[in-house]
C-alpha positions, 0 to 999 in steps of 0.5 A, a space after each residue: 450143275 455141270 462145271 462152267 466151260 472155263 472152270 479150272 482156268 486161272 486168269 490174272 487181271 492186271 488191267 483197269 478201266 474198261 477193255 481189260 476188266 470187261 474181257 476178264 469179267 466175261 472169262 469169269 462169267 464162264 467159270 474162270 478163276 479171275 484174280 484182279 491185281 490192283 495197285 495198293 490203296 487206290 485200286 482200279 481207277 474205275 473204283 473212283 470214276 463216274 459222278 454218282 455212287 450207290 451206297 459204297 465208295 466203289 463206282 457203279 462203273 466198277 461194279 458193272 465190270 468186275 463181278 466174278 473176280 477176287 481182288 489182291 493189291 500188289 505194288 509191282 514196283 516192289 520186289 516182294 510184291 512182284 514175287 507174289 505175282 510171279 508165284 501167281 503166274 506159276 498157277 495161271 493160264 492167262 494174264 491180261 494187262 492194259 498198260 502203255 507199251 513198254 510199261 510191263 517190261 519196265 516192271 518185269 511183268 512182260 510176256 517174255 519174263 512171265 513165259 519163262 516162269 510158265 511157258 503155257 501162259 497166254 498173255 494178252 496186252 490191250 493198248 490204245 494202238 497196239 505194241 508196234 507202229 508209230 502210234 504205239 506210245 500214244 495214250 489211247 482212250 475209246 474216244 481217241 480210237 473212235 476218232 483215229 479209226 474213222 468211226 467218228 468221221 462217219 457217225 452222227 448227221 451231215 453238217 453237224 459236229 462230230 458225234 461219238 458212238 455213245 457205246 464204247 465200241 473201241 473199248 468193249 470191242 477190244 475186250 471182246 476181240 481179246 476174249 476171242 484171241 485168248 480162247 483161241 490160244 487156249 484151244 491151240 495150247 491143247 495141241 502145242 502145249 505152249 502159250 502165246 502172246 496176244 496183242 489187241 488194241 482199241 484202234 484195231 477193234 474199232 477198225 475191225 468193226 467197221 465192216 460196212 464203212 470200209 466196204 463203202 470206201 473201197 467200193 466207191 473210192 470215197 470215205 463214208 460220211 455221216 448218215 444218221 440212223 440210215 444204213 450204208 447197204 440197204 434202204 429204207 432202213 432208218 428212223 422215220 417220223 410218224 404223226 406222234 414221233 420217231 420209229 424205225 423201219 427195215 425194208 432191207 431187201 426186195 421182198 420186204 420193199 414190196 411188202 413195205 410199199 403195199 402196207 403204206 399204200 404207195 404201190 406206184 413206187 414200184 414203177 419208179 426206176 430210182 427205187 427199182 432195186 436196193 442199189 438204186 434205193 441206196 443211191 437215192 436214199 435221201 430222195 426216197 425218204 423225202 418221198 415217204 415222209 408225208 405218208 408216215 405223218 398220216 398215222 401214229 408210230 404204233 399204228 405203222 409199227 403194228 401194220 408193218 409187223 403184221 406184214 412181216 416188215 421189220 419195224 420198232 419203236 425207239 426205246 430209251 434205256 429205261 424202257 429197254 431194260 424193262 421191256 417184256 423181251 429183256 425180262 423174258 431173257 433175264 437181261 437185268 439181274 440183281 447182284 448181292 454185294 457186301 456193301 451195296 446190298 443188291 445192285 442191278 447189272 446187265 444179264 448175260 448176253 449169250 445164253 448157254 443151255 448146258 452150262 449157264 453162266 452165273 454170278 459166283 462172286 460180287 465185284 470185290 472190295 479192294 484187296 478183299 481176297 489177299 489173305 485167301 490168295 496168299 494162303 493158297 500160294 503158301 499151301 502150294 509151296 509157291 510162297 513162304 508163309 509170313 512170320 507170325 508176329 508176337 502179341 
């Protein structure tokens, strides 16, 4: 098999919880050698999170975010351990950290310090609000970023309590945007020969994904409000209730609208000026859904889905996660994989969401046990003349 795309790149993962570990796992999936640097004894705090376990002590959350990595524990407040980090920096291409702004400088592991050791280093900081600005020193979690980015204000249903997006869009978005920045810097380094600093944040990730919401704000002068499962740019495009439960429809353009009303037997809607085009349907979405509701109650959700799909109109059942991961499409696309582990035996994890035909990703390493690769990593540094060998103790 040919080398994976990022084979030969070394990443130092000095991050915890979600955004940074997710970023580094994606780089590892593509072939990078990811060394996870953890605090002694406790390790990444996510090892101890979540209220359930499989067989071992590490949480399923940690297992889900840390495959294809090696682990070494270093106390970055200790001079000797910091020297080990500096030795690793000489071998590294990328550093990812997610401490609060200012912490890395106090520890002597900030970009300026490490770039002086390795000018080709690409250094990504992921924080709640970025390294600058009046909110920079605030603690930031996904919920906080969703609240302060506008996401929370526009999620859920009108008149209900605020509803967080259950997917950690700020955390995972920051990880994805960091990968984008890192790989762009890797490509740029091929010409410049220099690394660079990348400043990513949960707030800006959540805002950066708010395309429709900010478009509505600037187009109408009004901040978006919650609209449930509906879409801000198309209608009808949401969940609707059949005789036996909910399903979703997506008549997102004029051609689909005409097919849609033909399937449901409501051709008269074509002549209603409120629904003449998509802009009108969006403006009158609530009335439109009220008009459609009695029609949908006349058949089961599967009958509607079958009829709409046959006509080429997007429609789907609402699967729970158990149904989604066991669906024939998820199975065909290898979206569930079994990962071998020295303690767990095997555990289920999500598969790779992007397929690479020429160099398909692979799980080369299970999520590491804490400090599992310390001796191996130190030996590599000694062999390269970057670290003094520890004196052997007499027996």
